PANU-578816 format. One record per residue (C-alpha): residue number from 1; x, y, z. Coordinates in steps of 0.5 Angstrom, whole numbers, plus 500, padded with zeros to 3 digits. Example, Ala and Ser with C-alpha at 12.3 -4.5 7.8 and 13.67 -1.06 7.14 Angstrom:
BEGIN
<banu><num>1</num><X>525</X><Y>491</Y><Z>516</Z></banu>
<banu><num>2</num><X>527</X><Y>498</Y><Z>514</Z></banu>
//
This chain:
BEGIN
<banu><num>1</num><X>564</X><Y>929</Y><Z>759</Z></banu>
<banu><num>2</num><X>557</X><Y>933</Y><Z>763</Z></banu>
<banu><num>3</num><X>562</X><Y>933</Y><Z>770</Z></banu>
<banu><num>4</num><X>566</X><Y>939</Y><Z>767</Z></banu>
<banu><num>5</num><X>561</X><Y>943</Y><Z>764</Z></banu>
<banu><num>6</num><X>558</X><Y>949</Y><Z>768</Z></banu>
<banu><num>7</num><X>550</X><Y>949</Y><Z>770</Z></banu>
<banu><num>8</num><X>549</X><Y>954</Y><Z>765</Z></banu>
<banu><num>9</num><X>551</X><Y>949</Y><Z>759</Z></banu>
<banu><num>10</num><X>548</X><Y>943</Y><Z>762</Z></banu>
<banu><num>11</num><X>541</X><Y>947</Y><Z>762</Z></banu>
<banu><num>12</num><X>543</X><Y>950</Y><Z>755</Z></banu>
<banu><num>13</num><X>544</X><Y>943</Y><Z>753</Z></banu>
<banu><num>14</num><X>538</X><Y>940</Y><Z>755</Z></banu>
<banu><num>15</num><X>534</X><Y>946</Y><Z>752</Z></banu>
<banu><num>16</num><X>537</X><Y>944</Y><Z>745</Z></banu>
<banu><num>17</num><X>535</X><Y>937</Y><Z>747</Z></banu>
<banu><num>18</num><X>528</X><Y>940</Y><Z>747</Z></banu>
<banu><num>19</num><X>527</X><Y>939</Y><Z>754</Z></banu>
<banu><num>20</num><X>522</X><Y>945</Y><Z>756</Z></banu>
<banu><num>21</num><X>520</X><Y>942</Y><Z>764</Z></banu>
<banu><num>22</num><X>522</X><Y>940</Y><Z>770</Z></banu>
<banu><num>23</num><X>518</X><Y>935</Y><Z>773</Z></banu>
<banu><num>24</num><X>522</X><Y>933</Y><Z>779</Z></banu>
<banu><num>25</num><X>529</X><Y>935</Y><Z>783</Z></banu>
<banu><num>26</num><X>530</X><Y>927</Y><Z>782</Z></banu>
<banu><num>27</num><X>529</X><Y>922</Y><Z>777</Z></banu>
<banu><num>28</num><X>524</X><Y>916</Y><Z>778</Z></banu>
<banu><num>29</num><X>525</X><Y>909</Y><Z>775</Z></banu>
<banu><num>30</num><X>519</X><Y>907</Y><Z>772</Z></banu>
<banu><num>31</num><X>522</X><Y>901</Y><Z>770</Z></banu>
<banu><num>32</num><X>523</X><Y>899</Y><Z>778</Z></banu>
<banu><num>33</num><X>517</X><Y>895</Y><Z>781</Z></banu>
<banu><num>34</num><X>514</X><Y>896</Y><Z>787</Z></banu>
<banu><num>35</num><X>514</X><Y>892</Y><Z>793</Z></banu>
<banu><num>36</num><X>508</X><Y>888</Y><Z>794</Z></banu>
<banu><num>37</num><X>503</X><Y>891</Y><Z>799</Z></banu>
<banu><num>38</num><X>503</X><Y>888</Y><Z>806</Z></banu>
<banu><num>39</num><X>498</X><Y>884</Y><Z>809</Z></banu>
<banu><num>40</num><X>494</X><Y>888</Y><Z>815</Z></banu>
<banu><num>41</num><X>496</X><Y>884</Y><Z>822</Z></banu>
<banu><num>42</num><X>489</X><Y>881</Y><Z>825</Z></banu>
<banu><num>43</num><X>488</X><Y>882</Y><Z>832</Z></banu>
<banu><num>44</num><X>486</X><Y>879</Y><Z>838</Z></banu>
<banu><num>45</num><X>480</X><Y>884</Y><Z>837</Z></banu>
<banu><num>46</num><X>478</X><Y>883</Y><Z>830</Z></banu>
<banu><num>47</num><X>478</X><Y>875</Y><Z>831</Z></banu>
<banu><num>48</num><X>473</X><Y>876</Y><Z>836</Z></banu>
<banu><num>49</num><X>468</X><Y>880</Y><Z>831</Z></banu>
<banu><num>50</num><X>463</X><Y>875</Y><Z>827</Z></banu>
<banu><num>51</num><X>464</X><Y>875</Y><Z>820</Z></banu>
<banu><num>52</num><X>458</X><Y>874</Y><Z>819</Z></banu>
<banu><num>53</num><X>455</X><Y>880</Y><Z>816</Z></banu>
<banu><num>54</num><X>449</X><Y>883</Y><Z>820</Z></banu>
<banu><num>55</num><X>442</X><Y>881</Y><Z>817</Z></banu>
<banu><num>56</num><X>437</X><Y>887</Y><Z>814</Z></banu>
<banu><num>57</num><X>443</X><Y>890</Y><Z>812</Z></banu>
<banu><num>58</num><X>444</X><Y>892</Y><Z>804</Z></banu>
<banu><num>59</num><X>449</X><Y>895</Y><Z>800</Z></banu>
<banu><num>60</num><X>448</X><Y>902</Y><Z>797</Z></banu>
<banu><num>61</num><X>450</X><Y>902</Y><Z>790</Z></banu>
<banu><num>62</num><X>456</X><Y>906</Y><Z>788</Z></banu>
<banu><num>63</num><X>453</X><Y>913</Y><Z>784</Z></banu>
<banu><num>64</num><X>457</X><Y>914</Y><Z>778</Z></banu>
<banu><num>65</num><X>460</X><Y>921</Y><Z>781</Z></banu>
<banu><num>66</num><X>465</X><Y>922</Y><Z>776</Z></banu>
<banu><num>67</num><X>460</X><Y>922</Y><Z>770</Z></banu>
<banu><num>68</num><X>455</X><Y>927</Y><Z>773</Z></banu>
<banu><num>69</num><X>460</X><Y>932</Y><Z>775</Z></banu>
<banu><num>70</num><X>463</X><Y>932</Y><Z>768</Z></banu>
<banu><num>71</num><X>457</X><Y>933</Y><Z>765</Z></banu>
<banu><num>72</num><X>455</X><Y>939</Y><Z>771</Z></banu>
<banu><num>73</num><X>462</X><Y>942</Y><Z>769</Z></banu>
<banu><num>74</num><X>460</X><Y>942</Y><Z>761</Z></banu>
<banu><num>75</num><X>453</X><Y>945</Y><Z>763</Z></banu>
<banu><num>76</num><X>456</X><Y>951</Y><Z>767</Z></banu>
<banu><num>77</num><X>461</X><Y>952</Y><Z>761</Z></banu>
<banu><num>78</num><X>456</X><Y>952</Y><Z>756</Z></banu>
<banu><num>79</num><X>452</X><Y>957</Y><Z>760</Z></banu>
<banu><num>80</num><X>458</X><Y>961</Y><Z>761</Z></banu>
<banu><num>81</num><X>460</X><Y>962</Y><Z>754</Z></banu>
<banu><num>82</num><X>453</X><Y>963</Y><Z>753</Z></banu>
<banu><num>83</num><X>453</X><Y>970</Y><Z>757</Z></banu>
<banu><num>84</num><X>459</X><Y>973</Y><Z>754</Z></banu>
<banu><num>85</num><X>456</X><Y>979</Y><Z>750</Z></banu>
<banu><num>86</num><X>462</X><Y>980</Y><Z>746</Z></banu>
<banu><num>87</num><X>470</X><Y>978</Y><Z>744</Z></banu>
<banu><num>88</num><X>472</X><Y>981</Y><Z>750</Z></banu>
<banu><num>89</num><X>467</X><Y>978</Y><Z>755</Z></banu>
<banu><num>90</num><X>469</X><Y>971</Y><Z>752</Z></banu>
<banu><num>91</num><X>476</X><Y>973</Y><Z>753</Z></banu>
<banu><num>92</num><X>475</X><Y>975</Y><Z>761</Z></banu>
<banu><num>93</num><X>470</X><Y>970</Y><Z>762</Z></banu>
<banu><num>94</num><X>475</X><Y>964</Y><Z>760</Z></banu>
<banu><num>95</num><X>481</X><Y>969</Y><Z>764</Z></banu>
<banu><num>96</num><X>476</X><Y>967</Y><Z>770</Z></banu>
<banu><num>97</num><X>475</X><Y>960</Y><Z>768</Z></banu>
<banu><num>98</num><X>478</X><Y>954</Y><Z>772</Z></banu>
<banu><num>99</num><X>474</X><Y>949</Y><Z>769</Z></banu>
<banu><num>100</num><X>480</X><Y>946</Y><Z>764</Z></banu>
<banu><num>101</num><X>486</X><Y>943</Y><Z>768</Z></banu>
<banu><num>102</num><X>491</X><Y>946</Y><Z>762</Z></banu>
<banu><num>103</num><X>490</X><Y>952</Y><Z>765</Z></banu>
<banu><num>104</num><X>494</X><Y>950</Y><Z>772</Z></banu>
<banu><num>105</num><X>500</X><Y>948</Y><Z>768</Z></banu>
<banu><num>106</num><X>500</X><Y>954</Y><Z>762</Z></banu>
<banu><num>107</num><X>504</X><Y>961</Y><Z>763</Z></banu>
<banu><num>108</num><X>498</X><Y>964</Y><Z>759</Z></banu>
<banu><num>109</num><X>491</X><Y>964</Y><Z>756</Z></banu>
<banu><num>110</num><X>492</X><Y>964</Y><Z>748</Z></banu>
<banu><num>111</num><X>485</X><Y>966</Y><Z>746</Z></banu>
<banu><num>112</num><X>485</X><Y>970</Y><Z>739</Z></banu>
<banu><num>113</num><X>488</X><Y>975</Y><Z>735</Z></banu>
<banu><num>114</num><X>487</X><Y>979</Y><Z>729</Z></banu>
<banu><num>115</num><X>480</X><Y>983</Y><Z>728</Z></banu>
<banu><num>116</num><X>474</X><Y>981</Y><Z>731</Z></banu>
<banu><num>117</num><X>470</X><Y>983</Y><Z>725</Z></banu>
<banu><num>118</num><X>474</X><Y>980</Y><Z>720</Z></banu>
<banu><num>119</num><X>470</X><Y>976</Y><Z>715</Z></banu>
<banu><num>120</num><X>474</X><Y>970</Y><Z>716</Z></banu>
<banu><num>121</num><X>477</X><Y>965</Y><Z>721</Z></banu>
<banu><num>122</num><X>482</X><Y>961</Y><Z>721</Z></banu>
<banu><num>123</num><X>482</X><Y>956</Y><Z>728</Z></banu>
<banu><num>124</num><X>488</X><Y>951</Y><Z>729</Z></banu>
<banu><num>125</num><X>488</X><Y>945</Y><Z>735</Z></banu>
<banu><num>126</num><X>493</X><Y>948</Y><Z>740</Z></banu>
<banu><num>127</num><X>498</X><Y>953</Y><Z>742</Z></banu>
<banu><num>128</num><X>506</X><Y>951</Y><Z>742</Z></banu>
<banu><num>129</num><X>511</X><Y>954</Y><Z>747</Z></banu>
<banu><num>130</num><X>512</X><Y>960</Y><Z>744</Z></banu>
<banu><num>131</num><X>504</X><Y>962</Y><Z>743</Z></banu>
<banu><num>132</num><X>504</X><Y>961</Y><Z>750</Z></banu>
<banu><num>133</num><X>510</X><Y>965</Y><Z>753</Z></banu>
<banu><num>134</num><X>506</X><Y>971</Y><Z>748</Z></banu>
<banu><num>135</num><X>499</X><Y>969</Y><Z>749</Z></banu>
<banu><num>136</num><X>498</X><Y>970</Y><Z>741</Z></banu>
<banu><num>137</num><X>496</X><Y>964</Y><Z>737</Z></banu>
<banu><num>138</num><X>501</X><Y>962</Y><Z>731</Z></banu>
<banu><num>139</num><X>507</X><Y>967</Y><Z>733</Z></banu>
<banu><num>140</num><X>512</X><Y>961</Y><Z>732</Z></banu>
<banu><num>141</num><X>515</X><Y>958</Y><Z>726</Z></banu>
<banu><num>142</num><X>508</X><Y>955</Y><Z>724</Z></banu>
<banu><num>143</num><X>505</X><Y>962</Y><Z>725</Z></banu>
<banu><num>144</num><X>510</X><Y>966</Y><Z>721</Z></banu>
<banu><num>145</num><X>509</X><Y>961</Y><Z>715</Z></banu>
<banu><num>146</num><X>502</X><Y>962</Y><Z>716</Z></banu>
<banu><num>147</num><X>503</X><Y>970</Y><Z>716</Z></banu>
<banu><num>148</num><X>507</X><Y>969</Y><Z>710</Z></banu>
<banu><num>149</num><X>501</X><Y>964</Y><Z>707</Z></banu>
<banu><num>150</num><X>496</X><Y>970</Y><Z>709</Z></banu>
<banu><num>151</num><X>500</X><Y>976</Y><Z>704</Z></banu>
<banu><num>152</num><X>500</X><Y>971</Y><Z>699</Z></banu>
<banu><num>153</num><X>493</X><Y>972</Y><Z>698</Z></banu>
<banu><num>154</num><X>493</X><Y>979</Y><Z>700</Z></banu>
<banu><num>155</num><X>491</X><Y>978</Y><Z>707</Z></banu>
<banu><num>156</num><X>494</X><Y>980</Y><Z>713</Z></banu>
<banu><num>157</num><X>492</X><Y>980</Y><Z>722</Z></banu>
<banu><num>158</num><X>489</X><Y>986</Y><Z>720</Z></banu>
<banu><num>159</num><X>484</X><Y>983</Y><Z>716</Z></banu>
<banu><num>160</num><X>482</X><Y>976</Y><Z>719</Z></banu>
<banu><num>161</num><X>482</X><Y>973</Y><Z>726</Z></banu>
<banu><num>162</num><X>486</X><Y>967</Y><Z>729</Z></banu>
<banu><num>163</num><X>484</X><Y>962</Y><Z>734</Z></banu>
<banu><num>164</num><X>485</X><Y>955</Y><Z>737</Z></banu>
<banu><num>165</num><X>480</X><Y>950</Y><Z>739</Z></banu>
<banu><num>166</num><X>484</X><Y>949</Y><Z>745</Z></banu>
<banu><num>167</num><X>486</X><Y>956</Y><Z>749</Z></banu>
<banu><num>168</num><X>492</X><Y>953</Y><Z>753</Z></banu>
<banu><num>169</num><X>498</X><Y>950</Y><Z>752</Z></banu>
<banu><num>170</num><X>498</X><Y>942</Y><Z>753</Z></banu>
<banu><num>171</num><X>504</X><Y>941</Y><Z>757</Z></banu>
<banu><num>172</num><X>510</X><Y>938</Y><Z>753</Z></banu>
<banu><num>173</num><X>506</X><Y>940</Y><Z>746</Z></banu>
<banu><num>174</num><X>502</X><Y>934</Y><Z>748</Z></banu>
<banu><num>175</num><X>495</X><Y>932</Y><Z>744</Z></banu>
<banu><num>176</num><X>489</X><Y>935</Y><Z>748</Z></banu>
<banu><num>177</num><X>485</X><Y>930</Y><Z>751</Z></banu>
<banu><num>178</num><X>478</X><Y>929</Y><Z>749</Z></banu>
<banu><num>179</num><X>476</X><Y>932</Y><Z>755</Z></banu>
<banu><num>180</num><X>480</X><Y>938</Y><Z>755</Z></banu>
<banu><num>181</num><X>477</X><Y>939</Y><Z>748</Z></banu>
<banu><num>182</num><X>471</X><Y>938</Y><Z>749</Z></banu>
<banu><num>183</num><X>470</X><Y>944</Y><Z>755</Z></banu>
<banu><num>184</num><X>474</X><Y>949</Y><Z>750</Z></banu>
<banu><num>185</num><X>468</X><Y>948</Y><Z>746</Z></banu>
<banu><num>186</num><X>463</X><Y>952</Y><Z>748</Z></banu>
<banu><num>187</num><X>468</X><Y>958</Y><Z>748</Z></banu>
<banu><num>188</num><X>470</X><Y>957</Y><Z>741</Z></banu>
<banu><num>189</num><X>463</X><Y>956</Y><Z>738</Z></banu>
<banu><num>190</num><X>461</X><Y>962</Y><Z>741</Z></banu>
<banu><num>191</num><X>467</X><Y>966</Y><Z>739</Z></banu>
<banu><num>192</num><X>465</X><Y>964</Y><Z>732</Z></banu>
<banu><num>193</num><X>458</X><Y>967</Y><Z>734</Z></banu>
<banu><num>194</num><X>460</X><Y>974</Y><Z>736</Z></banu>
<banu><num>195</num><X>465</X><Y>974</Y><Z>730</Z></banu>
<banu><num>196</num><X>460</X><Y>972</Y><Z>725</Z></banu>
<banu><num>197</num><X>464</X><Y>971</Y><Z>719</Z></banu>
<banu><num>198</num><X>463</X><Y>969</Y><Z>712</Z></banu>
<banu><num>199</num><X>469</X><Y>963</Y><Z>712</Z></banu>
<banu><num>200</num><X>471</X><Y>958</Y><Z>717</Z></banu>
<banu><num>201</num><X>478</X><Y>955</Y><Z>715</Z></banu>
<banu><num>202</num><X>480</X><Y>949</Y><Z>720</Z></banu>
<banu><num>203</num><X>488</X><Y>948</Y><Z>720</Z></banu>
<banu><num>204</num><X>489</X><Y>941</Y><Z>721</Z></banu>
<banu><num>205</num><X>486</X><Y>935</Y><Z>722</Z></banu>
<banu><num>206</num><X>484</X><Y>935</Y><Z>729</Z></banu>
<banu><num>207</num><X>481</X><Y>943</Y><Z>728</Z></banu>
<banu><num>208</num><X>477</X><Y>939</Y><Z>722</Z></banu>
<banu><num>209</num><X>475</X><Y>934</Y><Z>727</Z></banu>
<banu><num>210</num><X>473</X><Y>939</Y><Z>732</Z></banu>
<banu><num>211</num><X>470</X><Y>943</Y><Z>729</Z></banu>
<banu><num>212</num><X>467</X><Y>940</Y><Z>722</Z></banu>
<banu><num>213</num><X>466</X><Y>934</Y><Z>725</Z></banu>
<banu><num>214</num><X>471</X><Y>931</Y><Z>719</Z></banu>
<banu><num>215</num><X>475</X><Y>924</Y><Z>721</Z></banu>
<banu><num>216</num><X>478</X><Y>924</Y><Z>714</Z></banu>
<banu><num>217</num><X>485</X><Y>926</Y><Z>713</Z></banu>
<banu><num>218</num><X>487</X><Y>932</Y><Z>711</Z></banu>
<banu><num>219</num><X>489</X><Y>930</Y><Z>704</Z></banu>
<banu><num>220</num><X>481</X><Y>928</Y><Z>703</Z></banu>
<banu><num>221</num><X>479</X><Y>934</Y><Z>706</Z></banu>
<banu><num>222</num><X>482</X><Y>940</Y><Z>703</Z></banu>
<banu><num>223</num><X>479</X><Y>943</Y><Z>696</Z></banu>
<banu><num>224</num><X>472</X><Y>941</Y><Z>699</Z></banu>
<banu><num>225</num><X>467</X><Y>946</Y><Z>702</Z></banu>
<banu><num>226</num><X>463</X><Y>944</Y><Z>708</Z></banu>
<banu><num>227</num><X>457</X><Y>948</Y><Z>713</Z></banu>
<banu><num>228</num><X>459</X><Y>950</Y><Z>719</Z></banu>
<banu><num>229</num><X>453</X><Y>952</Y><Z>724</Z></banu>
<banu><num>230</num><X>451</X><Y>953</Y><Z>731</Z></banu>
<banu><num>231</num><X>445</X><Y>954</Y><Z>735</Z></banu>
<banu><num>232</num><X>446</X><Y>962</Y><Z>735</Z></banu>
<banu><num>233</num><X>449</X><Y>962</Y><Z>729</Z></banu>
<banu><num>234</num><X>444</X><Y>967</Y><Z>723</Z></banu>
<banu><num>235</num><X>447</X><Y>962</Y><Z>718</Z></banu>
<banu><num>236</num><X>451</X><Y>957</Y><Z>717</Z></banu>
<banu><num>237</num><X>458</X><Y>958</Y><Z>715</Z></banu>
<banu><num>238</num><X>462</X><Y>956</Y><Z>709</Z></banu>
<banu><num>239</num><X>468</X><Y>951</Y><Z>711</Z></banu>
<banu><num>240</num><X>474</X><Y>949</Y><Z>709</Z></banu>
<banu><num>241</num><X>480</X><Y>945</Y><Z>711</Z></banu>
<banu><num>242</num><X>488</X><Y>947</Y><Z>710</Z></banu>
<banu><num>243</num><X>494</X><Y>944</Y><Z>712</Z></banu>
<banu><num>244</num><X>497</X><Y>946</Y><Z>719</Z></banu>
<banu><num>245</num><X>503</X><Y>950</Y><Z>717</Z></banu>
<banu><num>246</num><X>507</X><Y>946</Y><Z>723</Z></banu>
<banu><num>247</num><X>506</X><Y>940</Y><Z>717</Z></banu>
<banu><num>248</num><X>508</X><Y>944</Y><Z>711</Z></banu>
<banu><num>249</num><X>514</X><Y>946</Y><Z>715</Z></banu>
<banu><num>250</num><X>516</X><Y>939</Y><Z>716</Z></banu>
<banu><num>251</num><X>513</X><Y>936</Y><Z>709</Z></banu>
<banu><num>252</num><X>514</X><Y>942</Y><Z>704</Z></banu>
<banu><num>253</num><X>511</X><Y>937</Y><Z>698</Z></banu>
<banu><num>254</num><X>505</X><Y>939</Y><Z>700</Z></banu>
<banu><num>255</num><X>506</X><Y>947</Y><Z>699</Z></banu>
<banu><num>256</num><X>503</X><Y>946</Y><Z>693</Z></banu>
<banu><num>257</num><X>496</X><Y>943</Y><Z>694</Z></banu>
<banu><num>258</num><X>496</X><Y>949</Y><Z>700</Z></banu>
<banu><num>259</num><X>497</X><Y>954</Y><Z>694</Z></banu>
<banu><num>260</num><X>491</X><Y>952</Y><Z>690</Z></banu>
<banu><num>261</num><X>487</X><Y>952</Y><Z>697</Z></banu>
<banu><num>262</num><X>489</X><Y>959</Y><Z>699</Z></banu>
<banu><num>263</num><X>487</X><Y>961</Y><Z>692</Z></banu>
<banu><num>264</num><X>480</X><Y>958</Y><Z>693</Z></banu>
<banu><num>265</num><X>479</X><Y>961</Y><Z>699</Z></banu>
<banu><num>266</num><X>481</X><Y>968</Y><Z>696</Z></banu>
<banu><num>267</num><X>477</X><Y>967</Y><Z>690</Z></banu>
<banu><num>268</num><X>470</X><Y>964</Y><Z>695</Z></banu>
<banu><num>269</num><X>472</X><Y>971</Y><Z>700</Z></banu>
<banu><num>270</num><X>472</X><Y>976</Y><Z>693</Z></banu>
<banu><num>271</num><X>465</X><Y>973</Y><Z>692</Z></banu>
<banu><num>272</num><X>462</X><Y>974</Y><Z>699</Z></banu>
//
């Protein structure tokens, strides 16, 4: 059947099936066993070399270059983020930053959207495909639902700020690795310091884990208030956890709980 389709029709079928990246021109059979490596052939010269190691030779211990380099990279990242004196400067720092490998596969930087002087900030986990194309967080179906959720309590994007803990889309919308999240964390922390809001709302469990160090599910975290602080925030922020809009699309039964949480956020925002 596929042989009767044109190239454009095949590509359209692949897009509808969820294929959004091309890794290579030829498919790779991951189940095919690689041939065993050939043993090196001994030469006459090698036979003449004594096998006994030279006396007084001491093998030098290998230094853990991986952890050392990672620590140096994180230290440099913290210095870059701390040097930003404004939200615009922080965005430019991320545009110039090459420490996170996600930048190499992403189409664009997805920094933030909204009012940099907002009293409330919403933080999700990572951009998706539509966000990667537009360079703006929460513009896909989940973002459209978030806009309606904000409107239900009298807010819009001119009154809030929206960001993610990771600023580039992971390939294939996979979960960001701990290393990728760690390298982006100094920037999101500096963003919170520069905006200095009254309330932080994390969207989904991964964002709650990264920002609040809470590992429980959203079902147990929602409806409660936590404290968020960094070294340069003048005072701890009031923080709470909300179901991620993408999750609410897949599990609409939880929208009633999300509505209760939104009313709680609205009341706390009005009292600040």
